[in-house]
C-alpha positions in Angstrom: -18.9 14.8 -22.5 -21.2 16.2 -19.7 -19.4 17.4 -16.4 -22.1 15.3 -14.3 -19.9 12.2 -11.4 -22.8 10.1 -13.1 -22.1 10.5 -17.0 -19.5 7.9 -17.7 -21.1 7.6 -21.5 -17.4 9.2 -22.9 -16.3 6.1 -21.5 -17.8 4.4 -24.3 -16.8 6.0 -28.0 -19.3 6.2 -30.3 -17.3 6.2 -33.2 -14.3 3.5 -33.9 -11.7 6.6 -33.7 -13.4 8.7 -31.0 -12.0 9.3 -27.9 -12.8 10.5 -24.6 -10.9 14.1 -22.8 -10.0 11.5 -19.5 -7.9 15.0 -18.1 -11.2 16.2 -16.7 -12.0 13.0 -14.4 -10.0 13.0 -10.5 -9.4 10.4 -8.5 -10.1 10.5 -4.6 -7.9 7.8 -3.6 -8.4 6.7 -0.4 -5.9 4.1 -0.5 -2.6 3.6 0.9 -0.5 3.9 -1.6 1.4 1.1 -0.6 -1.4 -1.4 -1.0 -1.8 -3.1 -4.7 -5.1 -1.1 -5.2 -4.3 2.3 -4.3 -1.9 1.9 -6.4 -2.8 0.0 -9.8 -6.4 1.4 -9.7 -6.2 4.3 -8.0 -2.9 6.0 -9.2 -1.2 3.9 -12.2 -4.7 4.1 -14.1 -5.0 7.5 -13.2 -1.9 8.3 -14.6 -2.5 6.4 -17.9 -5.3 8.2 -18.5 -4.4 11.3 -18.4 -6.5 12.1 -15.3 -5.3 13.4 -12.1 -6.0 11.6 -8.1 -6.3 13.0 -4.9 -4.8 11.0 -2.1 -6.5 11.9 1.2 -4.5 11.6 4.1 -6.1 8.3 4.8 -9.9 6.2 4.8 -10.4 8.5 8.3 -13.6 6.6 9.0 -16.4 6.2 6.3 -18.0 9.5 6.6 -14.9 11.4 5.5 -15.3 9.8 2.2 -19.4 11.4 1.6 -17.6 14.2 2.9 -15.1 14.7 0.3 -17.2 13.9 -2.7 -19.7 15.7 -1.9 -17.3 18.7 -1.9 -16.8 17.9 -5.6 -13.0 18.1 -6.1 -13.2 14.4 -6.9 -15.2 12.6 -10.1 -15.1 9.0 -8.8 -13.0 6.8 -6.3 -12.8 3.3 -6.2 -12.0 0.8 -2.9 -12.1 -2.5 -1.1 -15.4 -3.4 -0.4 -15.2 -2.5 3.3 -14.9 0.6 2.7 -17.2 0.9 -0.2 -19.2 -1.1 3.1 -18.9 1.7 5.4 -19.5 4.9 3.5 -23.3 2.8 2.4 -23.7 2.5 5.7 -22.5 6.3 7.1 -24.9 7.3 4.5 -28.0 5.1 4.9 -27.5 6.2 8.7 -27.2 9.6 8.3 -30.5 10.3 5.6 -34.0 8.4 5.4 -31.8 6.3 2.3 -32.5 2.1 2.6 -30.0 -0.1 1.2 -30.6 -4.0 1.1 -27.2 -5.4 1.3 
């Protein structure tokens, strides 16, 4: 498996007994730990797979998650739809990227 953020090919083993090493994946948890999504998807799923979690001090607006992801500390994140929309809108406003929702 490559170290690329976009390459999740190792999540689909080619052979029946082949397993991927998920310990190299790091989740950026934007959700509060009292929220079921933050606990079940970000923390519990990461713990079960053997990967790690970076807990942020909270959402902190749509620019902060992009900054944290760009730092390279995390390889993936999961959040609620409102957060995704804010992150995408912030990226569109800061670039020439056009996104149709």
